N, C-alpha and C positions, 0 to 999 in steps of 0.2 A: 419647544415651549420655553426652555431655559433662555434661548436667544431673545424671545419676546419679553421675558421678564427683565432682561438686562437693558432693553431699549430705553426706558426712562433714565437710567443711569448714564448711558451713552449720550443721550440728548442733553442732560444736565451738564456733563463734562464739556460737551461741545459749546454750549451757551456760556459756561463759565470761562472757557479758554478764549472765546471771542471778546468777552467783556473785560478781561484782565489788562492791566497796564504793566508793561515791563520797564523797570527803571534801572539805569546804571549811572554811576557817578565817577568822576575823576577829580583830583584836586592836587594842588601844590603842597607837597609834604612839608615844605619849609614855611608855609604861611601860618601866621598866628591868628586863628579865626576868632579868638576871644577879643581881639582889638577892634574888630569891625562892629560899629554901632549905628552908622548912618548909611543911607543908600539914595541913589537917584537912578532914573532910567537913562540908558545910553541912546540918546535920540538918533545920532548918526547911524548906528547899527539897526535900530528898530525900524527906521524909515525904509530900510532896504528889504525888509521882510515882505515876501510876496503873498500876502493873504489879504482878505478884505479888511478895511478899516474897522468894521464892526467886530470881527473876530480878534483883531489886534487889540482893540480896547478891552474886550472880554478877558483876554490872556493877561494884559497888563494889570487890570483890576484884580484878578485872582492872585497874581504875583505880589502886588502891593499888599493885599489882605494877608497873605502868608508871611510876608516880611514883617509887617506890623505886629502880627501875632507872635513872632519870634523875638519881639522886643526892639526891633530896628526903628529908627526914626527917618522920615524922608527929609532930605537936606539939599541945599544949594551947593554945599561944600562936602560931598559924601566921602565915606571911606570905601564904599563899594559902588561900582556902576553895574546895573543890571541890563543885560542884553538878551534878546531872544532870537531864535531862528526856527523855522518850521520846514518840514518837507512831508510829502504824502505820495503814496504809491497805491495802485490798484492791485489787489491780491485776489487770486482765484484758488480755492481749495477744492480738490476732487477727492471724494470718499467712495470707496467701493467696499461695501460690507458683505458682499457675496450672499445675500439673501434673495430668494425668488418666490414668486407666487405660483402655487400649483401643488400637485401631489408630491409628497415625499414620504418615505417609509415611516418617518417618526412624527411628522406633522403636516398640516395643510395651512399655509399662511401667505401673507403678503410678500411682494417683491420690493425690497428697498433699494436694490441695485446700486447703480452709480448715482451719487448726488454731487451737485456742483454748487458752491456758494461763492459769491463775489462780494467784496467789501473794500473799503478804502482804509488803509493803515496810515495813521499819521504819526509823526515824530516831532516832539517839541524839545528843543534845546534851551536850557536856561543857563546863561553864563553870568558868573559873578566875578567882576574884574576889579583888582586892587586899583583904586583911583590914583594913588600916589605913584606906584610903580608902573602903571599902565600894562599890567600883566594879568592873565587869567589866573584866578585863585581857585575857583571851583566851577565845575560844570555838571549839571544834572540833565539826563536824557530820558525821556519817557516815550514809549511807543505802544500803540494799541489801536483797536478798531475805532473809527470815527462814526459819529451818528450822521446819517445822511437822510433821515426821515423828513427833514424840513421842520421839525418841531424845535422852535427856538429855546424853549425851557429845557429840553433834553440836551441840546447843544451846549447851553450855558453850564448845565450841571456836569457834562462830560469834560468841559474845559477846566472847571473848578477841580474835578477829580484828578485830571492829569497833573495840574499844578500842585495840588496837595500831596499827591504820591511822590512827585519829584522833590518837592521842598521838605518832605519828611526825612530825607536823607542828609539834610544840612543841619548843623555843621558835621563834618566828617568825624567819625570816631564816637559820636553821640550814641549812648545806649538806646536801643529801640525796644 
């Protein structure tokens, strides 16, 4: 019976772990991030990204929104160039929770046995390049499960969430 009482907690943990976005960042420790005030997208790099044009526009729109919210201004002569890169892989998780259906000296219950879940994990890289030096100043990387339901609203929301989680780490050293 104790195992059955824990089932909702195990399910909640599983759902929460599938929906989380893992973020890491790296940056040039010599860069003065306070001097960056303007940005533009790095078209040459963005054109090479192998995702649909619709998803590319969704990502760029979300990045632009986050940059503007941080006080940046879009410019033809920017301090920072923004580049993106994406990759995705199919993941398979196998869970064996050793429960079974049938008689047991302590309870009679269902068999949850081995469970398999398949999902696509996507990774979004956001690079902020010092436009004068032509060097990478900051990179944010977010990884998490992608929405494959076909629901466009959910997809757009997931993209906004990815970008917001990554950009929350900029500038480096900012108190969170």
